[in-house]
N, C-alpha and C positions, 0 to 999 in steps of 0.2 A: 322952490328949491329945484336944481338942476336935476333931470331925469335921465337914466339909462336904460336900455334893455336889459333881459335877463341875462345876456352874454356880459354886457358891460359890467354888471353888479356882481358876476361870479369873478370876473378879472378883478375888480375893485377888492373884492373879500380875499382873493388869493394874494394881492399886494400887502393888504392889512396881515394876514397871517405871518407873511415873510417878515413885515416890519416888528410884529410881536416876537417871533423866533430869534430875529436879528438882536433885537434887546435882550431877550432873555440870555442870549451866549454871556453877556456882560452882568446882566443884573438878575439873572432867574436864581432858583433855590440852589446855588452851587455849593457843590460837597467841600468839607473841611479839607479833604486832602484827594486829589485825583492822581494816582500813578501815572498815568498818560499824559498830564499836563493840558489836557484839552479845555475843562472846566474850571478857570482859576480866577482868582480875584483880580481885577484890575485897577482897584483903588476906587476912593468914593466918587472923584469927580466923573470918571467913565462911567460908573454905575448909575449915578444919578441922570446923566444924557440919557444912557441905555434905558432906563426905566421910565423916561419921559417919553421915548421912540416906541417903548412896548405898550404904555397905556393910551398913546395916541392912535396906534395900530389897533387896539382893542376896541377903542371909540369908532373907529372908521368900519372895523367888522360888524359891529352891531347895528351901523347904519346900514351898510351893505345886505347884511341878513333882513333887516325890516324892509328895506325896499323890493330886494329880490322876492320877497312873500306876495308884494302886490302884483308880479306878474305871472302871468298864467303859465307856469311853468309845468311840463311833463314830469311822471316819475323818473325817466332816464335822464333827463335834465338835471334834475334836483339832484340825482344821484352822482353823475359827473362834477356837478359843483361841489357836493361833499368832497370828493376825491381831491379836488383842486384845493380846496380849504384846508384839508386834514393834513394833505402832503408834508407841507412845511414844519409842521410839529413832530414829525417821527424821527429827527434827527438832533432835536432840541434838549436842552437840559431840562430838569423838572422846572415847570413854570408856577409860580404861586403855592405852591406847597412842597414841604419837604417829606411829606409821608412817604414817599416811593423808598427813601432809605430806611424807615422802619420795617416796610416790606421784606427788603433785602436781608437786613441783619436779622428779621425773624426766621426767615427761610434759612439763612446760615446757621441759626440756632438750630433749626431741626436738622440740618446735616450733621451738625456737630454733636447731637444727642442730648440738647438741653431740653428741658422742661419749658416751653414759651409761655405756660398758662401759671407760672409760678414764679419766672424771672423774666426781667427785661432786657433789652440789648447789651446793657453795661456788663453783662455777662460773658460776653465774647472777648477773646484774645485780642488786645488791639493791634497785635501784629500778625493775626491768622485771618481765617476766612471770615468775612462779614466785618473785619474791626474797623475799615475806612467807612462803610455803611453807618456803622453803630456811632462811630465819632461824629457823623453828619446829623445823627438823631436830636431834636431839640431835648434840650434837657430835662423838662417836665415829662418828657416819655421814654428818657432812656432807661428808668428802672422801673418803667410800666409793662406788666405780662400783655402777651398779646390779646387782643379782642376779636378776633377774627376764627372763623371755623376751620376744620379739618381742610376742606378741599381748597380754600385758598392758600393755606399754609403748605400744603403739597406742592401748588403751583409754585409758590415762593422758594420753595425747597429746591425745586426743579432748576428755575432760573440761577440760584445761589451755586448749585452743583455744577452746571453746565458752564457757568461763566466764571467761576470761580470766586463770584462775589465780586469782580473787580468792576469798580463803580461805572464807568460807562458802558461797557458792554450789558451789564447789568439792568442798569437804567432803560437801556434800549429794548431788552428782551421784555422787561415789565411792561414797556411801551407796546409791544406787540401784542402782550396780554390785553391792554386796552383797547387795541385796535380791533381785537376779535371781539371784545365786549361790545364796541360799536357796530360792528357787523350783526352781531346778535339784536341789538336794539332794532337797528333797521329791519330786519326780518321781521320782528316781534310788531313793530310799528305798521309795517304794511300788512299783516295778517289782522290785527286789531280793526286796520282801516276798513278791509273788505269786509271781514264779519260786521261790522255795524254800518255798512253802506256809506261810508264817509270816503273823502279824497285822500288817497295815498301818498299824492304830493304834496298836498296839505299837513299831513301827519308828518312827513317826513321833514319838511320845512321847520315846523314847529318843536319836533321832538328828537331830530338826529341833526340837522344843520343848525342848530341853536349855538350860539357863540358859546353860552354857558357850557353846555355839554362838551363842545370841543376842547375849551380851556379848562374845564375840571377834569375830563376824565382823559382826553389823549394828551394836552398839555402838562397838567398836573398829575398823569398818572395815577389816578385816583379808583380804587377797586370798587367804588360805587357801580361803576358802568357795568362789572360783571354781575352783581347783583341785581341791577334793573334789566338787563339782558335776559338773564335767567328766569 
């Protein structure tokens, strides 16, 4: 198999991330309604092509990550690579999961004074704050009470309040929370590696640069990252 150096795999992974995000703009978990008109359905044919591009990018990202792990990269080099691979995801629509719409809807419920532990997002007024997010929640979750604790609900409520729960800014704000979660994970991994006499760069490669984490936590905007980081 062809081989690149660490910088080469960094660049390859960055291109792969761009492909995932590019495909995600047309085949991601797009909202039912985006008042800004940025994340909209472009038809099944476009979606099929975009999905193929995104999954091809994901495959290349996994290969780049695996090969990068075979290089003797320093902690600094690994952190810079993490920035390169993460940056494209920051402005993407939700990827591979629509859970973030539930977070926004539940935050809106807190703002509106609903008891999120007894009713689901369907309790929101379709034309009010969080209505667009609630409409984008999966049917099987729309009547489900929140399974999350008070801390995360307060974060979601802060996002809903500051963005008016408007889809695009609310999703991007939740992604900033995911980014903060990634920073916590990086800090935790480095500390654990030092305390146990292990390589910090290897720990970061396995636990932070891992495509599963990037796709699930940053791309998919999952709150699991906050739990892991804390």
